[in-house]
C-alpha positions as CSV (number, residue, x, y, z in Angstrom):
1,M,-335.4,98.5,-69.4
2,T,-333.6,95.2,-69.5
3,N,-332.7,95.6,-73.1
4,L,-330.8,98.8,-72.4
5,K,-327.0,98.8,-72.7
6,I,-324.5,101.2,-71.4
7,I,-323.4,103.7,-74.1
8,D,-320.1,105.5,-74.1
9,P,-321.0,109.2,-74.5
10,Y,-318.5,109.3,-77.4
11,D,-320.3,106.5,-79.2
12,F,-323.8,108.0,-78.5
13,Q,-325.5,108.8,-81.8
14,P,-329.1,109.8,-81.3
15,P,-331.0,111.8,-83.9
16,I,-330.6,114.8,-81.6
17,N,-333.0,117.3,-83.2
18,A,-335.7,114.6,-83.6
19,L,-335.1,113.4,-80.0
20,W,-335.8,116.9,-78.6
21,N,-338.4,118.2,-81.0
22,R,-340.4,115.2,-82.2
23,Q,-339.9,112.4,-79.8
24,Y,-339.6,114.5,-76.7
25,M,-338.1,113.4,-73.4
26,L,-339.0,113.4,-69.7
27,L,-336.9,115.6,-67.4
28,T,-337.1,114.1,-63.9
29,V,-335.6,115.6,-60.8
30,G,-335.7,114.7,-57.1
31,D,-335.1,111.7,-54.8
32,F,-336.5,108.4,-55.9
33,K,-335.9,106.8,-52.4
34,T,-338.1,109.3,-50.6
35,G,-340.6,109.5,-53.5
36,H,-340.1,113.3,-53.6
37,F,-339.6,114.0,-57.3
38,N,-341.3,115.6,-60.3
39,T,-341.2,115.0,-64.0
40,M,-342.1,117.0,-67.1
41,T,-341.9,116.6,-70.8
42,V,-339.2,118.7,-72.4
43,A,-338.7,119.6,-76.1
44,W,-335.9,122.2,-75.7
45,G,-332.4,121.4,-74.8
46,T,-329.1,120.1,-76.2
47,L,-326.6,117.4,-75.9
48,G,-322.9,117.8,-76.5
49,I,-319.6,118.8,-74.9
50,M,-319.1,121.5,-72.3
51,W,-316.0,122.0,-70.2
52,N,-314.4,119.1,-72.1
53,K,-317.0,116.7,-70.7
54,P,-320.2,115.2,-72.1
55,Y,-323.2,117.4,-71.2
56,A,-326.9,117.8,-71.4
57,M,-328.5,121.2,-71.2
58,V,-332.2,121.6,-70.4
59,V,-334.3,124.8,-70.1
60,V,-337.2,125.2,-67.7
61,R,-339.5,128.2,-66.9
62,P,-339.7,129.4,-63.3
63,S,-343.5,128.8,-63.4
64,R,-343.0,125.0,-63.8
65,Y,-343.2,122.8,-60.7
66,T,-340.0,121.0,-61.9
67,F,-338.1,124.3,-61.6
68,E,-338.4,124.0,-57.7
69,F,-336.9,120.5,-57.9
70,L,-334.1,121.6,-60.2
71,N,-333.1,124.3,-57.7
72,R,-333.2,121.9,-54.8
73,Y,-331.6,118.7,-56.0
74,P,-328.1,118.0,-57.4
75,D,-329.0,115.9,-60.4
76,F,-331.6,115.1,-63.1
77,T,-332.4,112.5,-65.7
78,L,-333.6,112.6,-69.2
79,T,-335.6,109.6,-70.6
80,A,-336.9,108.9,-74.1
81,F,-339.7,106.4,-74.9
82,P,-341.2,104.5,-77.8
83,E,-344.0,106.2,-79.6
84,K,-346.7,104.2,-77.8
85,Y,-346.1,106.4,-74.7
86,N,-346.8,109.7,-76.5
87,D,-350.1,110.2,-74.7
88,D,-348.3,109.8,-71.3
89,L,-345.7,112.3,-72.4
90,T,-348.4,114.8,-73.4
91,L,-350.1,114.5,-70.1
92,L,-346.8,114.9,-68.2
93,G,-346.0,118.0,-70.2
94,T,-349.4,119.7,-69.9
95,R,-350.4,119.0,-66.3
96,S,-348.7,120.2,-63.1
97,G,-347.5,117.9,-60.3
98,R,-348.1,120.6,-57.7
99,D,-351.7,119.6,-57.0
100,R,-351.9,116.0,-58.3
101,D,-350.0,112.8,-58.8
102,K,-349.9,113.1,-62.5
103,L,-347.5,110.2,-62.9
104,A,-350.3,107.9,-61.5
105,E,-352.4,109.0,-64.4
106,T,-349.9,107.4,-66.9
107,S,-348.7,103.9,-67.6
108,L,-345.1,104.8,-66.7
109,H,-343.2,103.4,-63.7
110,A,-340.5,105.3,-61.9
111,V,-337.4,103.2,-60.9
112,A,-334.1,103.9,-59.3
113,A,-331.3,105.3,-61.6
114,Q,-327.8,103.8,-61.5
115,K,-325.7,106.9,-60.8
116,V,-328.1,109.7,-59.5
117,Q,-330.9,110.0,-57.0
118,S,-333.4,111.3,-59.5
119,P,-335.5,108.4,-60.9
120,V,-335.7,107.0,-64.4
121,F,-338.6,105.0,-66.0
122,A,-338.9,101.3,-66.6
123,E,-340.5,101.9,-70.0
124,A,-337.7,104.1,-71.3
125,E,-335.6,103.2,-74.4
126,L,-333.0,105.8,-73.6
127,I,-331.8,107.1,-70.2
128,I,-329.3,109.9,-69.6
129,E,-328.2,110.5,-66.0
130,C,-326.7,113.9,-65.2
131,R,-325.1,115.7,-62.3
132,K,-326.2,119.4,-62.3
133,T,-323.1,121.7,-62.5
134,Y,-324.3,125.1,-63.7
135,W,-327.4,127.3,-64.3
136,N,-328.1,130.6,-65.8
137,D,-331.2,132.6,-66.7
138,L,-332.0,133.7,-70.2
139,V,-332.0,137.5,-70.4
140,P,-334.6,138.8,-72.9
141,E,-332.6,141.9,-73.6
142,N,-329.8,139.7,-75.0
143,F,-332.0,138.2,-77.8
144,T,-331.0,139.4,-81.2
145,D,-333.9,137.6,-82.9
146,A,-337.3,139.3,-82.2
147,S,-339.1,136.0,-82.8
148,I,-337.3,134.4,-79.9
149,F,-338.0,137.4,-77.7
150,R,-341.8,137.1,-78.4
151,K,-341.7,133.7,-76.6
152,H,-340.5,135.5,-73.5
153,E,-342.6,138.7,-73.5
154,S,-344.2,137.6,-70.2
155,R,-340.8,137.8,-68.6
156,N,-341.3,134.1,-67.6
157,T,-338.0,133.3,-69.2
158,H,-336.3,130.0,-69.0
159,R,-333.4,129.0,-66.8
160,L,-330.7,126.9,-68.4
161,Y,-329.4,123.9,-66.4
162,F,-326.2,122.1,-67.4
163,G,-325.7,118.6,-66.3
164,E,-322.5,116.5,-66.7
165,I,-323.6,113.2,-68.3
166,L,-322.6,110.4,-65.8
167,L,-324.3,107.5,-67.6
168,I,-326.2,106.8,-70.8
169,S,-328.1,103.6,-71.4
170,G,-330.2,102.8,-74.4
171,L,-331.3,100.5,-77.1
172,E,-329.0,99.5,-79.8
173,K,-330.4,102.3,-82.1
174,Y,-328.7,104.9,-80.0
175,H,-325.2,103.3,-80.3
176,K,-322.6,104.3,-82.8
């Protein structure tokens, strides 16, 4: 994490689609100081401008343990990692923290964030710290594409969470 530099959100130039859908990120929510937090791998979301501010938007199903944390805590972090951590990201995305300390099964180390109470990770190459500002549930009846609706037939539809980006830090490759 020592090689990470603060990035102005307007100079932030990640390969956005690859970041979400190929590299993946960890969504982490809770309170680092008390040790009450959870993390999960996310592959759906967006980065951009909302309400004239830099924003991140993530989506989480109500059945996920992280959902409980998102509804309780005021902020969240997104972290991206070098490829060598892919096995850890897979584990964190496929196992629940409800009944085990899944983070202890990885080589990742939670550390304090700079602007929010949710933790980040020492091994991250990109950190985005966000203050939660809005949420809304996806409504299956509003889908106009049947292929999307099929992902929600169980009615376990996602909730969208918007977070104002308070700080971005990353390796040089994420700079303009």
